C-alpha positions as CSV (number, residue, x, y, z in Angstrom):
1,X,-1.5,-26.0,50.0
2,X,-2.4,-22.5,50.1
3,X,-4.8,-21.0,47.6
4,X,-3.5,-19.6,44.4
5,X,-3.6,-15.7,44.4
6,X,-3.4,-13.2,41.5
7,X,-0.1,-12.0,42.7
8,X,1.2,-15.5,42.7
9,X,0.0,-16.1,39.1
10,X,1.7,-12.9,37.7
11,X,5.0,-13.9,39.4
12,X,4.9,-17.3,37.9
13,X,3.9,-15.9,34.5
14,X,6.8,-13.3,34.6
15,X,9.3,-16.0,35.6
16,X,8.1,-18.2,32.4
17,X,8.0,-15.5,29.9
18,X,11.3,-15.1,27.8
19,X,13.0,-18.0,29.6
20,X,15.7,-19.9,27.7
21,X,16.6,-23.5,28.2
22,X,19.8,-25.5,28.9
23,X,20.9,-25.5,25.2
24,X,20.8,-21.6,25.0
25,X,22.4,-21.1,28.4
26,X,25.2,-23.6,27.5
27,X,26.3,-21.1,24.4
28,X,27.3,-18.7,27.0
29,X,29.7,-20.9,29.0
30,X,33.5,-20.1,28.7
31,X,35.6,-23.0,27.1
32,X,36.9,-24.5,30.4
33,X,33.4,-24.7,31.6
34,X,31.9,-26.0,28.2
35,X,34.5,-28.7,28.0
36,X,33.7,-29.7,31.7
37,X,30.1,-30.1,30.6
38,X,30.8,-32.2,27.4
39,X,33.2,-34.4,29.5
40,X,30.8,-34.7,32.2
41,X,27.9,-35.9,29.8
42,X,30.2,-38.1,28.0
43,X,31.1,-39.9,31.4
44,X,27.4,-39.9,32.4
45,X,26.5,-41.5,29.3
46,X,29.0,-44.3,29.9
47,X,28.2,-44.8,33.5
48,X,24.3,-45.0,32.7
49,X,25.0,-47.4,30.0
50,X,27.2,-49.5,32.3
51,X,24.5,-49.4,35.2
52,X,21.7,-50.2,32.7
53,X,23.3,-53.3,31.5
54,X,24.4,-54.4,34.9
55,X,20.8,-54.3,36.1
56,X,19.5,-56.1,33.2
57,X,17.5,-59.0,34.3
58,X,19.3,-62.5,34.2
59,X,18.5,-64.1,30.7
60,X,17.2,-60.9,29.3
61,X,18.9,-59.1,26.4
62,X,17.7,-55.6,26.8
63,X,17.9,-53.3,29.8
64,X,14.7,-52.5,31.6
65,X,15.4,-48.7,31.0
66,X,18.2,-47.2,28.9
67,X,18.9,-43.8,30.3
68,X,22.1,-43.5,28.3
69,X,19.7,-42.6,25.3
70,X,18.7,-39.4,27.1
71,X,22.1,-38.5,28.1
72,X,23.4,-38.9,24.6
73,X,20.8,-36.8,23.2
74,X,21.6,-33.9,25.7
75,X,25.3,-34.3,24.7
76,X,24.2,-34.0,21.2
77,X,22.1,-30.8,21.8
78,X,24.7,-28.8,23.8
79,X,27.7,-29.8,21.5
80,X,29.0,-26.9,19.4
81,X,31.1,-28.7,17.2
82,X,30.3,-30.9,13.8
83,X,27.6,-33.4,14.3
84,X,30.1,-36.3,13.4
85,X,32.2,-35.6,16.4
86,X,29.3,-36.1,18.7
87,X,28.2,-39.2,16.9
88,X,31.9,-40.7,17.6
89,X,31.8,-39.7,21.2
90,X,28.4,-41.3,21.7
91,X,29.5,-44.5,19.9
92,X,32.5,-44.8,21.8
93,X,30.8,-44.5,25.1
94,X,28.1,-47.2,24.1
95,X,31.1,-49.6,23.0
96,X,32.9,-49.1,26.1
97,X,30.0,-49.8,28.5
98,X,29.3,-52.9,26.6
99,X,33.0,-54.1,26.8
100,X,33.4,-53.2,30.2
101,X,30.3,-55.2,31.4
102,X,31.9,-58.1,29.7
103,X,29.6,-58.4,26.6
104,X,31.3,-59.9,23.4
105,X,32.9,-57.4,20.6
106,X,29.8,-58.2,18.4
107,X,27.4,-56.8,20.8
108,X,29.5,-53.6,21.3
109,X,29.6,-53.1,17.6
110,X,25.8,-53.3,17.2
111,X,25.5,-50.9,20.3
112,X,27.3,-48.4,18.4
113,X,25.0,-48.9,15.2
114,X,22.0,-48.6,17.3
115,X,23.1,-45.3,19.4
116,X,24.3,-43.6,16.3
117,X,21.2,-44.2,14.1
118,X,18.9,-43.3,17.2
119,X,20.8,-40.2,17.6
120,X,20.9,-39.2,13.9
121,X,17.0,-39.8,13.5
122,X,16.2,-37.9,16.7
123,X,18.2,-34.8,15.8
124,X,16.9,-34.9,12.1
125,X,13.0,-35.0,13.2
126,X,13.7,-32.5,16.0
127,X,15.3,-30.0,13.6
128,X,16.7,-26.6,14.6
129,X,13.9,-26.1,17.2
130,X,16.2,-28.3,19.5
131,X,18.4,-25.1,19.9
132,X,15.8,-23.4,22.0
133,X,13.4,-23.8,25.0
134,X,10.9,-25.7,22.6
135,X,8.8,-27.5,25.3
136,X,7.0,-24.3,25.9
137,X,4.5,-24.6,23.1
138,X,2.3,-27.6,22.1
139,X,3.7,-27.4,18.7
140,X,7.2,-28.0,20.0
141,X,6.1,-30.8,22.5
142,X,4.3,-32.6,19.7
143,X,7.5,-32.3,17.5
144,X,9.7,-33.7,20.4
145,X,7.4,-36.5,20.9
146,X,7.6,-37.4,17.2
147,X,11.3,-37.2,17.3
148,X,11.7,-39.5,20.3
149,X,9.1,-41.9,19.0
150,X,11.0,-42.3,15.5
151,X,14.5,-42.5,17.4
152,X,13.1,-45.4,19.6
153,X,11.4,-47.2,16.6
154,X,14.6,-47.1,14.7
155,X,16.4,-48.8,18.0
156,X,13.6,-51.2,18.1
157,X,14.0,-52.2,14.4
158,X,17.9,-52.5,14.4
159,X,17.8,-54.1,17.9
160,X,15.5,-56.8,17.1
161,X,17.6,-57.8,14.0
162,X,20.9,-57.7,16.0
163,X,19.5,-59.7,18.8
164,X,18.0,-62.3,16.4
165,X,21.4,-62.6,14.8
166,X,23.6,-62.6,17.9
167,X,21.6,-64.7,20.2
168,X,18.5,-65.7,18.3
169,X,16.1,-63.8,20.3
170,X,12.4,-63.3,19.6
171,X,12.3,-60.3,17.4
172,X,8.9,-59.0,18.6
173,X,10.0,-59.6,22.3
174,X,13.2,-57.4,21.5
175,X,11.3,-54.8,19.8
176,X,8.7,-54.7,22.6
177,X,11.5,-54.3,25.2
178,X,13.8,-51.8,23.4
179,X,11.4,-49.2,22.3
180,X,9.8,-48.3,25.6
181,X,13.0,-48.3,27.3
182,X,14.6,-45.8,24.8
183,X,11.4,-43.8,24.4
184,X,10.8,-43.3,28.1
185,X,14.5,-42.3,28.4
186,X,14.3,-39.7,25.7
187,X,11.0,-38.4,27.1
188,X,12.1,-38.2,30.6
189,X,15.8,-37.0,30.3
190,X,16.0,-34.7,27.2
191,X,13.5,-32.3,28.6
192,X,16.2,-31.2,31.1
193,X,17.6,-29.3,28.0
194,X,14.4,-28.1,26.3
195,X,12.3,-26.7,29.0
196,X,12.5,-23.1,29.9
197,X,14.9,-22.3,32.9
198,X,13.4,-19.2,34.4
199,X,14.4,-18.1,38.1
200,X,12.1,-19.5,40.6
201,X,9.5,-17.1,42.1
202,X,10.3,-16.1,45.7
203,X,8.3,-17.6,48.6
204,X,8.1,-21.0,47.3
205,X,11.0,-22.6,48.9
206,X,9.1,-24.3,51.9
207,X,6.4,-25.5,49.4
208,X,9.0,-27.0,47.1
209,X,10.7,-29.0,49.9
210,X,7.4,-30.3,51.1
211,X,6.5,-31.3,47.6
212,X,9.9,-33.0,47.0
213,X,9.9,-34.8,50.4
214,X,6.3,-36.1,49.8
215,X,6.8,-37.1,46.2
216,X,9.9,-38.9,47.2
217,X,8.1,-40.8,49.8
218,X,5.2,-41.9,47.7
219,X,7.6,-43.1,44.9
220,X,9.4,-45.1,47.3
221,X,6.2,-46.5,48.6
222,X,4.9,-47.4,45.2
223,X,7.9,-49.2,44.2
224,X,8.8,-50.7,47.7
225,X,10.0,-54.2,47.7
226,X,7.5,-55.0,50.5
227,X,4.5,-54.2,48.3
228,X,3.1,-55.0,45.0
229,X,-0.3,-53.4,44.9
230,X,-1.2,-51.1,41.9
231,X,-0.9,-47.9,43.5
232,X,1.1,-46.0,41.0
233,X,-1.9,-43.5,40.4
234,X,-0.9,-42.0,43.7
235,X,2.0,-40.3,42.1
236,X,-0.2,-38.4,39.6
237,X,-1.4,-35.6,41.7
238,X,2.2,-35.1,43.1
239,X,3.7,-34.7,39.6
240,X,0.5,-32.4,38.7
241,X,1.4,-30.3,41.7
242,X,5.0,-29.8,40.5
243,X,3.9,-29.1,36.9
244,X,1.5,-26.5,37.9
245,X,3.2,-24.7,40.9
246,X,6.8,-24.6,39.9
247,X,9.2,-24.0,37.4
248,X,9.1,-26.6,34.6
249,X,12.6,-27.8,35.5
250,X,11.4,-29.1,38.9
251,X,9.0,-31.6,37.4
252,X,11.4,-32.7,34.7
253,X,13.9,-33.6,37.4
254,X,11.5,-35.3,39.5
255,X,10.5,-37.4,36.4
256,X,13.9,-38.4,35.9
257,X,14.4,-39.5,39.4
258,X,11.1,-41.5,39.0
259,X,12.6,-43.3,36.0
260,X,15.8,-44.2,37.8
261,X,14.1,-45.1,41.2
262,X,11.3,-47.0,39.5
263,X,13.6,-49.1,37.2
264,X,16.1,-50.0,39.9
265,X,13.4,-51.0,42.4
266,X,11.6,-52.9,39.8
267,X,14.7,-54.9,39.0
268,X,15.1,-55.5,42.7
269,X,11.6,-56.9,42.8
270,X,9.8,-54.0,44.4
271,X,6.5,-52.4,43.3
272,X,3.5,-53.4,41.3
273,X,5.4,-54.5,38.0
274,X,8.1,-56.6,39.2
275,X,5.9,-59.9,39.1
276,X,3.4,-59.4,36.5
277,X,1.3,-61.9,34.9
278,X,2.9,-64.8,32.8
279,X,3.8,-63.7,29.4
280,X,3.9,-59.9,30.4
281,X,7.4,-58.2,30.5
282,X,8.1,-56.2,33.6
283,X,10.2,-54.0,31.4
284,X,7.1,-53.1,29.3
285,X,5.0,-52.5,32.3
286,X,7.4,-50.0,33.8
287,X,8.0,-48.1,30.8
288,X,4.4,-47.7,29.9
289,X,3.9,-46.4,33.5
290,X,6.9,-43.9,33.1
291,X,5.5,-42.7,29.8
292,X,2.1,-42.1,30.9
293,X,3.4,-39.9,33.7
294,X,6.0,-38.3,31.6
295,X,3.5,-37.2,28.8
296,X,1.0,-36.0,31.4
297,X,3.4,-33.7,33.2
298,X,4.9,-32.5,29.9
299,X,1.6,-31.4,28.5
300,X,0.7,-29.7,31.8
301,X,4.0,-27.7,31.7
302,X,3.3,-26.7,28.2
303,X,-0.3,-25.8,28.9
304,X,1.1,-23.7,31.8
305,X,3.8,-21.9,29.7
306,X,1.2,-21.0,26.9
307,X,-1.3,-19.9,29.5
308,X,1.3,-17.5,31.0
309,X,1.9,-16.2,27.5
310,X,-1.8,-15.8,26.8
311,X,-2.4,-14.1,29.9
312,X,0.5,-11.7,29.2
313,X,-0.8,-10.9,25.8
314,X,-4.3,-10.3,27.3
315,X,-2.8,-8.1,29.9
316,X,-0.9,-6.1,27.4
317,X,-4.0,-5.6,25.2
318,X,-6.0,-4.7,28.4
319,X,-3.5,-2.0,29.3
320,X,-3.4,-0.8,25.9
321,X,-7.1,-0.6,25.8
322,X,-7.4,0.9,29.4
323,X,-4.7,3.3,28.4
324,X,-6.3,4.4,25.3
325,X,-9.8,4.8,26.9
326,X,-8.7,6.5,30.3
327,X,-5.6,8.4,29.0
328,X,-7.0,9.4,25.5
329,X,-7.2,13.0,24.4
330,X,-10.4,12.2,23.1
331,X,-13.7,12.0,25.1
332,X,-14.8,8.4,25.1
333,X,-17.9,6.9,26.7
334,X,-20.4,4.1,26.8
335,X,-24.1,4.7,27.5
336,X,-26.9,2.6,28.2
337,X,-30.1,4.0,26.4
338,X,-33.8,2.8,27.7
339,X,-36.7,3.9,26.0
340,X,-38.6,6.5,28.1
341,X,-35.7,7.1,30.5
342,X,-32.8,9.3,30.8
343,X,-29.5,7.6,29.3
344,X,-27.4,6.0,31.9
345,X,-23.5,6.3,31.6
346,X,-21.6,3.0,31.9
347,X,-18.0,4.1,31.4
348,X,-16.7,7.6,30.8
349,X,-13.2,9.1,30.9
350,X,-12.0,12.5,32.1
351,X,-12.1,14.2,28.9
352,X,-15.7,13.2,28.1
353,X,-16.7,13.9,31.8
354,X,-15.5,17.5,31.1
355,X,-17.5,18.0,27.8
356,X,-20.7,16.3,28.7
357,X,-23.6,18.2,30.1
358,X,-27.2,16.9,30.5
359,X,-28.6,20.2,28.9
360,X,-27.4,19.0,25.4
361,X,-26.5,15.3,26.1
362,X,-29.6,13.9,27.0
363,X,-31.8,15.4,24.2
364,X,-29.1,14.2,21.6
365,X,-29.1,10.8,23.1
366,X,-33.0,10.5,22.9
367,X,-33.1,11.9,19.4
368,X,-30.5,9.5,18.2
369,X,-32.3,6.4,19.7
370,X,-35.7,7.6,18.6
371,X,-34.3,8.0,15.0
372,X,-33.2,4.3,14.7
373,X,-30.1,4.8,12.9
374,X,-27.0,3.1,14.2
375,X,-24.2,5.6,13.5
376,X,-24.0,9.2,14.6
377,X,-21.9,12.2,13.6
378,X,-22.9,15.6,14.6
379,X,-21.3,18.7,16.1
380,X,-22.8,20.5,19.2
381,X,-22.3,24.1,20.1
382,X,-21.4,24.0,24.0
383,X,-21.8,27.5,25.6
384,X,-20.8,30.4,23.5
385,X,-17.3,29.4,22.1
386,X,-17.1,25.7,22.5
387,X,-17.8,23.2,19.6
388,X,-17.8,19.4,20.4
389,X,-17.8,16.8,17.4
390,X,-19.8,13.8,18.4
391,X,-19.4,10.2,16.7
392,X,-21.5,7.5,18.2
393,X,-22.3,3.7,17.3
394,X,-25.6,1.9,18.7
395,X,-25.6,-1.7,19.5
396,X,-29.0,-3.2,20.3
397,X,-29.4,-5.6,23.2
398,X,-31.5,-8.5,23.6
399,X,-33.8,-6.9,26.1
400,X,-34.6,-4.1,23.6
401,X,-32.2,-1.4,25.2
402,X,-29.2,0.0,23.3
403,X,-25.6,0.3,24.3
404,X,-24.0,3.5,22.8
405,X,-20.3,3.7,22.2
406,X,-19.4,7.6,21.7
407,X,-16.3,9.7,21.1
408,X,-16.3,13.2,21.9
409,X,-13.9,15.7,20.3
410,X,-13.3,19.2,21.2
411,X,-13.0,21.1,17.9
412,X,-13.1,24.5,19.2
413,X,-9.6,25.5,18.2
414,X,-10.2,23.9,14.8
415,X,-13.2,26.0,14.4
416,X,-11.8,29.1,15.5
417,X,-8.8,28.4,13.2
418,X,-11.1,27.9,10.2
419,X,-12.8,31.1,11.0
420,X,-9.5,32.9,11.3
421,X,-8.3,31.4,8.2
422,X,-11.5,32.4,6.2
423,X,-11.1,36.0,7.6
424,X,-7.5,36.2,6.7
425,X,-8.4,35.0,3.1
426,X,-11.0,37.5,3.0
427,X,-8.7,40.3,4.0
428,X,-5.9,39.1,1.5
429,X,-8.6,39.3,-1.1
430,X,-9.7,42.7,-0.3
431,X,-6.0,43.8,-0.1
432,X,-5.4,42.2,-3.7
433,X,-8.4,43.8,-5.2
434,X,-7.2,47.3,-3.8
435,X,-3.8,46.7,-5.2
436,X,-5.1,45.6,-8.5
437,X,-7.3,48.8,-8.6
438,X,-4.2,51.0,-7.6
439,X,-2.0,49.1,-10.3
440,X,-4.8,49.9,-12.8
441,X,-5.0,53.6,-11.8
442,X,-1.3,53.8,-12.1
443,X,-1.4,52.2,-15.6
444,X,-4.0,54.5,-16.6
445,X,-2.3,57.6,-15.2
446,X,0.9,56.6,-17.0
447,X,-1.0,56.0,-20.3
448,X,-2.8,59.3,-20.1
449,X,0.3,61.2,-19.3
450,X,2.2,59.6,-22.0
451,X,-0.6,60.5,-24.4
452,X,-0.5,63.9,-23.5
453,X,3.1,64.1,-23.6
454,X,3.3,62.9,-27.0
455,X,1.8,65.8,-29.0
456,X,3.9,68.5,-27.4
457,X,7.1,66.3,-27.6
458,X,6.5,65.7,-31.4
459,X,6.2,69.4,-31.9
460,X,9.3,69.9,-30.0
461,X,11.2,67.4,-32.1
462,X,9.9,68.8,-35.3
463,X,10.8,72.4,-34.5
464,X,14.2,71.0,-33.2
465,X,15.1,69.3,-36.3
466,X,14.1,72.4,-38.3
467,X,16.1,74.7,-35.9
468,X,19.0,72.4,-36.1
469,X,19.0,72.7,-40.0
470,X,18.8,76.3,-40.0
471,X,21.0,77.2,-37.1
472,X,24.3,79.0,-37.3
473,X,27.4,77.0,-36.2
474,X,27.5,78.6,-32.9
475,X,24.0,77.6,-32.4
476,X,24.1,73.8,-33.4
477,X,25.5,72.6,-30.1
478,X,22.2,73.9,-28.3
479,X,20.1,72.5,-31.0
480,X,21.8,69.1,-30.8
481,X,21.3,69.0,-27.1
482,X,17.5,69.9,-27.8
483,X,17.1,67.3,-30.3
484,X,18.9,64.6,-28.4
485,X,16.8,65.0,-25.3
486,X,13.6,65.4,-27.3
487,X,14.3,62.1,-28.9
488,X,15.1,60.7,-25.5
489,X,11.6,61.7,-24.3
490,X,9.9,60.4,-27.5
491,X,11.6,57.1,-26.8
492,X,10.5,57.1,-23.1
493,X,6.9,58.0,-24.2
494,X,6.9,55.2,-26.7
495,X,8.1,52.7,-23.9
496,X,5.5,53.8,-21.4
497,X,2.6,53.5,-24.2
498,X,3.8,50.0,-25.1
499,X,3.8,49.3,-21.3
500,X,0.3,50.3,-21.3
501,X,-0.7,48.2,-24.0
502,X,1.1,45.2,-22.5
503,X,-1.1,45.6,-19.3
504,X,-4.4,46.0,-21.0
505,X,-6.9,43.5,-20.6
506,X,-6.4,42.1,-24.1
507,X,-3.0,43.1,-25.2
508,X,-3.0,40.9,-28.4
509,X,-3.0,42.9,-31.5
510,X,-3.7,41.6,-35.0
511,X,-1.5,38.8,-36.3
512,X,-0.2,37.7,-39.7
513,X,2.7,35.9,-41.1
514,X,5.8,38.2,-41.2
515,X,9.3,37.7,-42.4
516,X,11.5,38.4,-39.3
517,X,14.6,38.7,-41.3
518,X,13.2,41.8,-43.1
519,X,12.1,43.3,-39.8
520,X,15.4,42.8,-38.3
521,X,17.2,44.3,-41.4
522,X,15.0,47.5,-41.1
523,X,16.0,47.7,-37.3
524,X,19.6,47.3,-38.2
525,X,19.1,50.4,-40.9
526,X,17.4,52.6,-38.3
527,X,20.0,52.0,-35.5
528,X,22.9,52.6,-38.2
529,X,23.4,56.2,-37.4
530,X,23.4,55.3,-33.6
531,X,26.1,52.8,-34.0
532,X,28.1,55.1,-36.1
533,X,27.9,57.8,-33.6
534,X,29.0,55.4,-30.8
535,X,31.8,54.0,-33.1
536,X,30.3,50.5,-32.7
537,X,30.4,48.0,-35.7
538,X,27.2,46.1,-36.3
539,X,27.7,42.8,-38.4
540,X,24.8,41.0,-39.8
541,X,24.3,37.2,-40.6
542,X,20.7,37.1,-41.9
543,X,19.0,33.9,-43.2
544,X,18.9,34.0,-46.9
545,X,15.6,32.0,-46.8
546,X,12.3,33.5,-45.3
547,X,12.0,33.3,-41.8
548,X,8.2,33.6,-41.3
549,X,6.6,34.1,-37.8
550,X,3.1,34.9,-36.8
551,X,2.9,38.3,-35.2
552,X,2.5,42.0,-35.5
553,X,5.0,44.2,-37.5
554,X,5.1,46.8,-34.8
555,X,5.6,44.1,-32.1
556,X,8.4,42.4,-33.8
557,X,9.9,45.7,-34.8
558,X,9.7,46.7,-31.2
559,X,11.5,43.4,-30.2
560,X,14.5,43.7,-32.7
561,X,14.9,47.6,-32.2
562,X,15.1,47.2,-28.4
563,X,17.5,44.5,-28.4
564,X,19.8,46.1,-30.9
565,X,19.4,49.5,-29.4
566,X,20.3,48.0,-25.9
567,X,23.2,46.1,-27.3
568,X,24.8,49.2,-29.0
569,X,24.2,51.5,-25.9
570,X,26.1,49.0,-23.7
571,X,28.9,48.3,-26.2
572,X,31.9,50.6,-25.8
573,X,33.4,52.4,-28.6
574,X,35.4,50.2,-31.1
575,X,33.0,47.4,-30.0
576,X,31.1,44.9,-32.0
577,X,27.5,43.7,-32.3
578,X,26.6,40.9,-34.4
579,X,22.9,40.3,-35.5
580,X,21.9,36.7,-36.7
581,X,18.7,35.2,-37.8
582,X,18.2,31.5,-38.5
583,X,15.6,28.6,-39.2
584,X,15.8,25.4,-37.2
585,X,13.0,23.0,-37.7
586,X,9.8,24.5,-36.7
587,X,11.3,27.6,-34.9
588,X,12.8,31.1,-36.0
589,X,15.7,32.4,-34.0
590,X,17.1,36.0,-33.5
591,X,20.6,36.1,-31.9
592,X,22.1,39.4,-30.8
593,X,25.7,39.3,-29.5
594,X,27.7,42.2,-28.2
595,X,31.2,42.7,-26.8
596,X,30.3,44.8,-24.0
597,X,30.5,44.4,-20.2
598,X,27.9,41.6,-20.3
599,X,25.4,40.8,-17.6
600,X,26.6,40.0,-14.1
601,X,25.3,36.8,-12.1
602,X,23.8,39.3,-9.7
603,X,21.7,41.1,-12.2
604,X,20.8,38.0,-14.2
605,X,17.7,37.0,-12.5
606,X,16.3,40.6,-12.5
607,X,17.0,42.1,-15.9
608,X,13.6,41.4,-17.4
609,X,11.8,43.2,-14.3
610,X,10.2,46.8,-14.9
611,X,12.3,49.7,-14.4
612,X,15.3,47.6,-13.3
613,X,18.7,49.2,-13.6
614,X,21.9,47.5,-12.6
615,X,23.7,48.7,-9.5
616,X,27.2,48.6,-11.6
617,X,28.3,52.4,-11.6
618,X,29.5,52.2,-15.0
619,X,26.3,50.8,-16.5
620,X,24.2,53.3,-14.6
621,X,25.9,56.2,-16.5
622,X,24.0,54.9,-19.5
623,X,20.7,56.5,-19.9
624,X,17.7,54.4,-19.9
625,X,14.3,53.8,-18.4
626,X,14.7,50.0,-17.6
627,X,11.8,49.0,-19.5
628,X,13.3,47.9,-22.8
629,X,13.9,44.3,-21.8
630,X,10.7,43.9,-19.8
631,X,8.7,45.0,-23.0
632,X,10.6,42.8,-25.0
633,X,10.0,39.7,-22.7
634,X,6.4,40.6,-22.7
635,X,6.0,40.7,-26.4
636,X,7.9,37.6,-26.9
637,X,5.7,35.6,-24.5
638,X,2.6,37.2,-26.3
639,X,4.0,35.5,-29.5
640,X,4.3,32.2,-27.8
641,X,8.1,32.4,-27.9
642,X,11.0,32.6,-25.4
643,X,14.0,34.8,-24.6
644,X,17.2,33.4,-23.2
645,X,20.2,35.4,-21.8
646,X,23.7,33.8,-22.3
647,X,27.3,34.8,-22.1
648,X,28.5,35.8,-25.7
649,X,31.5,34.4,-27.5
650,X,32.3,38.2,-28.0
651,X,32.7,38.7,-24.4
652,X,29.5,40.5,-23.7
653,X,25.8,39.3,-23.6
654,X,23.9,37.1,-26.0
655,X,20.1,37.5,-26.2
656,X,18.3,34.8,-28.0
657,X,14.7,35.0,-29.1
658,X,13.0,31.9,-30.4
659,X,9.6,32.0,-32.0
660,X,7.4,29.6,-33.7
661,X,7.8,29.3,-37.2
662,X,4.7,30.2,-39.6
663,X,3.4,27.4,-41.9
664,X,4.4,28.1,-45.6
665,X,0.7,28.1,-46.6
666,X,0.0,30.9,-44.3
667,X,2.8,33.0,-45.5
668,X,1.9,32.4,-49.1
669,X,-1.5,33.4,-48.3
670,X,-0.5,36.4,-46.5
671,X,1.9,37.5,-49.3
672,X,-0.6,37.0,-52.0
């Protein structure tokens, strides 16, 4: 036999891994093939039972070997229907073989009981694992042996009782004859369905033929009628050869042939077990011999299957580790460090080889080993623009040296990105500071200009009012225009000044408890003339009870006046504006509804922006700065309130201001 090579082992392992057994393959058969298989196994069970009974020694009650037990189990394992059906088939074959051989009906009946109980116990102990190639693991083999032993023991117990009742046979002798004959049949034949059935590796045909021929010749020699020497051990090497070198089904088939040839030739007087010592049953000796070979071969087969799985798992892990080491994007290396000598590289991948240079690597390793620490994490500047991060672990060896495992990561891009990000953040901070400075300059300019404009505009308004009162009728139109535009300038200046106060570092002014309804009533009175000139009706639904809020009278007046003036300005002639105040729990509300055009969905998100004016042509005709609602929102938020815009039941817009209600004690204190 030629020596095993690595390529042979790989082919054999690949053939075993993932292979299925006869039971699983039978599920893929079409109906005609399946029915032919079931019918063939049923006829085989009958034939084997008939032959075993025919070869029963004269005066004996039990057959020397009962292969029908193995074929019955095969039939049950591949049968797809209910279990009771296969029990009926097996029982019928057992009864038929006994009746055809000429045994009484009582024997046939007990035979049915024996085979049915044997099969039920075998299948129960075997469990659902019998539906797969379970003889590829040690656990599966042990379970199979346990199922076979349990079934054979049940046969022995029922059989010794039946033979004692029917023919008065010795119960112990019957038990000793029945158990081995059924146990060996199960252990030799059932593995045909439970071993994996891979495709045989190529290139073994000649070796297989040689092995089969030699095994057959040795078997015939061991059990030959012309010799009775105890040379059965000669077969063990040949069955070991089959178990180790070929697919499992080869050794299993050879075991079945050994059982058949050995049993028949022993009955015919051949072999070392045909003429045993007085008081020793040839049946028992033959079956013990067959059991020893069967168990040996099956354990060898299972060990080989598990070895193949273990080798495959090791190969997978080695491939994964090899791929992770060689093909990694991270530099990996193993170094042996000897005190007083330069470090020697044991293994290194391509990434690490590109990064490592003796000018920085050797001093780093020497300093690390001299420090005595086990773990290392540091960054090394390689050249002018490359940064390498080094992670290492030191493992001392028995001879005083150290084996160092290192990972090298080129973080140059990461460092460059960090620097770029830091530069970008610094630039943004500078730009933000410049923008804040420009914004402050703008606010200062607006505030200064507004203050400078306030005095002359006040003078213009005063003289315009005096001129309007004393002007002749034909001069009143000019004085009205002067007065109206002067008032518009006054309103604009006040809004700009208010905006300046809002953007100041500390815009919060003095605060006290103030009745919001009183403030709103004053605003309604102030805007009465404007509403009358625009032919807009202003209705009020003011809360009769106090509506105290914490705030500043000027701020609250600005809120009420801006909202009311805005509603009147955008409400057409003959329109309606409704002003409502109310208390709800811990809040006070101011609600202003108008029957104007309302606020479109496009304008809704931007109405509180500074200087925002609607793109609607009809609204742009209405004069304004776009600061009123922005100032209102800022003031409301300073008072820890909120403002909401909705569609009004009057058809226009509804603006609702909600402010925290001041405590009654505070109001009383303020009033007092």
